[in-house]
C-alpha positions in Angstrom: -21.8 18.6 -13.3 -20.1 21.7 -11.8 -16.4 22.1 -11.1 -15.6 23.9 -7.8 -12.7 26.2 -8.7 -12.3 27.7 -5.3 -10.7 24.9 -3.3 -10.4 27.0 -0.2 -14.2 27.3 0.0 -14.1 23.6 1.0 -10.7 23.5 2.6 -10.0 27.0 4.0 -6.6 26.0 5.5 -4.1 23.5 4.0 -2.9 22.0 7.3 -6.1 22.2 9.4 -8.5 21.2 6.7 -7.1 19.7 3.6 -4.2 17.7 5.1 -6.5 16.5 7.9 -9.1 15.4 5.3 -6.4 13.6 3.1 -5.0 11.8 6.1 -8.4 10.0 6.7 -8.2 6.3 5.6 -10.7 6.5 2.7 -9.2 9.6 1.2 -5.6 8.3 1.5 -6.9 5.2 -0.2 -8.3 7.3 -3.0 -4.9 8.9 -3.5 -3.3 5.5 -3.3 -5.6 4.2 -6.1 -4.5 7.1 -8.3 -0.8 6.5 -7.9 -1.1 2.7 -7.7 0.1 2.3 -4.1 -1.4 0.9 -0.9 -0.8 3.8 1.5 -0.8 3.7 5.3 -0.6 6.8 7.4 2.4 7.1 9.7 2.1 10.7 10.9 0.4 14.0 9.9 2.5 17.2 10.2 5.6 15.0 10.7 8.7 16.8 11.9 11.7 17.4 9.6 14.1 19.5 11.7 12.4 22.8 12.4 9.8 22.1 9.6 7.2 19.5 9.1 5.9 17.5 6.1 2.2 17.5 5.6 1.8 13.7 5.5 4.3 11.0 6.2 3.1 7.5 5.0 4.4 4.2 3.9 3.5 1.6 1.3 1.9 -1.4 2.8 3.9 -4.6 2.1 7.1 -2.9 0.9 7.3 -0.4 3.8 8.6 2.2 1.3 8.6 5.7 3.0 6.3 8.2 1.3 6.0 11.9 1.9 3.0 14.0 0.7 3.1 17.8 0.4 -0.1 19.7 -0.3 -0.5 23.1 -1.9 -3.9 24.5 -2.6 -2.5 27.0 -5.1 -0.2 27.1 -8.1 3.2 25.4 -7.7 6.1 27.6 -6.6 9.8 27.3 -6.0 9.4 27.4 -2.2 7.3 24.2 -2.1 9.6 22.4 -4.6 12.6 23.2 -2.3 10.7 22.0 0.8 9.7 18.8 -1.1 13.4 17.9 -1.7 14.3 18.9 1.9 11.6 16.7 3.4 12.4 13.8 1.1 16.0 13.9 2.3 15.1 14.3 6.0 12.7 11.4 5.9 14.7 9.2 3.6 11.6 9.0 1.4 11.5 6.8 -1.7 8.2 8.2 -3.0 7.5 11.9 -3.1 4.0 13.2 -3.8 3.2 16.9 -4.5 -0.5 17.7 -4.6 -1.4 21.2 -6.0 -4.2 23.2 -7.5 -2.3 23.9 -10.7 1.1 22.8 -11.8 3.2 25.5 -13.5 5.1 24.3 -16.5 8.5 25.0 -15.1 7.7 22.8 -12.0 6.3 20.1 -14.2 9.6 20.0 -16.1 11.5 20.0 -12.8 9.6 16.9 -11.5 10.1 15.2 -14.9 13.8 15.9 -14.7 14.0 14.5 -11.2 12.3 11.3 -12.3 14.8 11.0 -15.2 17.9 11.6 -13.1 17.2 9.7 -9.9 17.9 6.0 -9.3 15.3 3.2 -9.5 14.4 3.5 -5.8 13.1 7.1 -6.0 9.9 8.3 -7.6 8.3 11.8 -7.8 4.6 12.4 -8.4 3.0 15.7 -9.3 -0.8 15.7 -9.0 -3.5 18.4 -9.5 -6.6 18.1 -7.4 -10.1 19.0 -8.7 -13.5 19.2 -7.0 -16.7 18.4 -8.8 -20.4 18.4 -7.8 -23.6 17.1 -9.4 -26.6 19.2 -8.4 -26.7 19.3 -4.6 -24.6 16.2 -4.1 -21.5 16.1 -1.9 -18.4 17.5 -3.6 -16.2 14.8 -5.1 -12.5 15.1 -5.3 -10.4 13.9 -8.3 -6.7 13.6 -8.5 -5.1 14.1 -11.9 -1.5 12.9 -12.5 0.6 15.5 -14.2 4.0 13.8 -13.7 4.9 10.3 -12.5 8.0 8.2 -12.2 9.3 6.8 -15.5 8.0 3.3 -14.4 8.9 1.6 -17.6 12.5 2.7 -17.6 12.9 2.1 -13.9 11.3 -1.3 -14.1 13.7 -2.3 -16.9 16.6 -1.2 -14.7 15.2 -3.1 -11.8 14.7 -6.3 -13.7 18.2 -6.1 -15.2 19.6 -6.2 -11.7 17.3 -8.8 -10.3 18.3 -12.4 -9.4 16.4 -15.3 -10.8 14.6 -15.7 -7.5 13.5 -12.1 -7.4 12.2 -12.3 -11.0 10.3 -15.5 -10.0 8.6 -13.7 -7.1 7.7 -10.7 -9.2 6.1 -12.9 -11.8 4.4 -15.0 -9.2 2.6 -12.1 -7.5 1.8 -10.4 -10.8 0.0 -13.6 -11.8 -1.7 -13.7 -8.4 -3.1 -10.2 -9.0 -4.5 -11.4 -12.3 -6.1 -14.5 -10.6 -7.6 -12.2 -7.9 -9.3 -10.0 -10.5 -11.3 -13.0 -11.8 -12.5 -14.2 -8.4 -15.6 -12.3 -7.5 -15.9 -13.4 -3.8 -12.3 -12.5 -3.3 -12.4 -9.0 -4.8 -15.4 -8.1 -2.6 -13.3 -8.9 0.4 -9.8 -7.7 -0.6 -8.0 -5.1 -2.7 -5.1 -5.9 -5.0 -1.9 -4.0 -4.4 1.2 -3.2 -6.3 3.5 -6.2 -6.3 7.3 -6.5 -6.0 9.9 -9.2 -5.9 9.0 -10.2 -2.3 8.3 -13.5 -0.6 5.0 -12.1 0.8 1.7 -10.4 -0.2 -0.3 -8.8 2.6 -4.1 -8.2 2.6 -6.0 -5.8 4.8 -9.1 -7.2 6.5 -10.7 -4.2 8.1 -8.7 -3.8 11.3 -5.3 -2.4 12.1 -4.9 -5.2 14.7 -4.2 -7.9 12.1 -3.8 -8.7 8.4 -3.7 -11.8 6.2 -0.2 -12.5 4.8 0.5 -14.9 1.9 4.0 -16.2 1.5 6.1 -18.2 -0.9 9.3 -20.0 0.3 11.7 -20.8 -2.5 14.2 -22.5 -0.2 11.7 -24.9 1.6 9.7 -25.0 -1.7 6.3 -24.5 -0.1 3.7 -21.7 0.2 1.9 -20.5 3.3 -0.8 -18.2 4.7 -1.2 -16.7 8.1 -3.1 -14.3 10.2 -0.5 -11.7 11.3 -1.3 -9.9 14.6 0.8 -6.8 14.7 1.1 -5.9 18.4 -1.5 -7.5 20.5 -0.5 -10.8 22.3 -3.7 -10.7 24.3 -5.7 -11.0 21.0 -3.4 -13.8 19.9 -4.3 -15.7 23.1 -8.0 -15.1 22.5 -7.5 -16.9 19.1 -5.6 -19.7 20.9 -8.7 -20.4 22.9 -10.4 -21.7 19.7 -7.5 -23.7 18.3 -9.5 -26.8 17.4 -12.2 -24.9 15.6 -9.7 -22.7 13.7 -7.9 -25.8 12.6 -11.1 -27.3 11.4 -12.1 -24.2 9.5 -8.7 -24.0 7.8 -8.7 -27.8 7.2 -5.0 -27.8 8.0 -2.4 -28.3 10.7 -1.9 -24.9 12.3 1.4 -23.4 13.7 0.9 -20.9 16.5 4.0 -18.7 16.5 4.7 -16.4 19.4 8.1 -14.9 20.0 9.4 -13.4 23.3 11.5 -10.7 21.8 9.0 -9.5 19.2 5.4 -8.2 19.7 4.0 -9.7 16.5 2.3 -13.1 16.5 1.3 -15.4 13.7 -1.3 -18.1 13.1 0.2 -20.0 10.2 -0.6 -22.8 7.7 1.5 -24.3 4.9 1.0 -26.5 1.9 3.6 -28.4 -0.3 3.3 -26.4 -3.5 6.7 -25.6 -5.0 6.8 -22.0 -6.2 9.6 -22.8 -8.6 7.2 -25.0 -10.6 5.3 -22.4 -12.7 2.9 -25.1 -13.9 1.7 -25.3 -10.2 1.0 -21.6 -9.9 -2.7 -21.9 -10.7 -3.1 -24.4 -7.9 -1.2 -22.1 -5.5 -3.5 -19.2 -6.4 -6.6 -21.3 -5.7 -5.2 -22.3 -2.3 -4.3 -18.7 -1.4 -7.8 -17.4 -2.5 -9.5 -20.0 -0.4 -7.4 -19.7 2.7 -7.4 -15.9 2.7 -11.2 -15.8 2.9 -11.2 -18.4 5.7 -8.7 -16.4 7.7 -10.8 -13.2 7.3 -13.8 -15.1 8.5 -11.8 -16.4 11.5 -10.7 -12.9 12.4 -14.3 -11.7 12.2 -15.6 -14.6 14.3 -13.0 -14.7 17.1 -11.1 -11.5 17.0 -13.9 -8.9 17.5 
């Protein structure tokens, strides 16, 4: 195994080569796996006044704004200043700085920022390496140098949570654990970082739609749906197969289309009360089963 120390031999130009490479879905996913976030690209070379941030992204599910600044050299004051400027200009909640080598004074600066910002802001400092085995393709590796003080911030967050928010966070944390033991499910979907939300979304290989799982603490039931982002024509294609889709789901189906919004939903519900923790196992089984069926439906009728 050989380490490639000259990063510019692979990516000669940060914007034209490295940033373009990182913006590709599989590489952004690799970064997301490293920092435990499900990242979706919003824009490359995104404008901030007369400047531009390398990558502007968001966290799927939470919609937290993420900026990523790349530097294929040692850290410097100029990029640190830009990082803060871009974060302010974009209203970013997660700030990622990827470098060849982190100087100690800049590592300390990122550590200080994580200690002195509120629970909604997080700074990551990562070093990137390139490795090669024989004549194989060069493989990148991200190493975290500094990260948000998750433990302290999580404690602050939990202290300010309502009972309902704590319930939602516990529920989806348990769901991630249930997913990890379900082989068929893990081959179809990836877990993501959870929060105190009423929903959990799952990518199914197309930007046109996704599976969304929901818990409703007011109506005391849970649901699952195929969420179609911005394609009413595709929604109408699915509607042509209403009876078959209902049979596959073994459930009464609600077809929700709104005039003022572009998104459409194919929804099912079941009477499992999320407040009853003893019923969570049953809820997880229902979610796991229906999510796979929804993915099969999307593949069968939506392509």
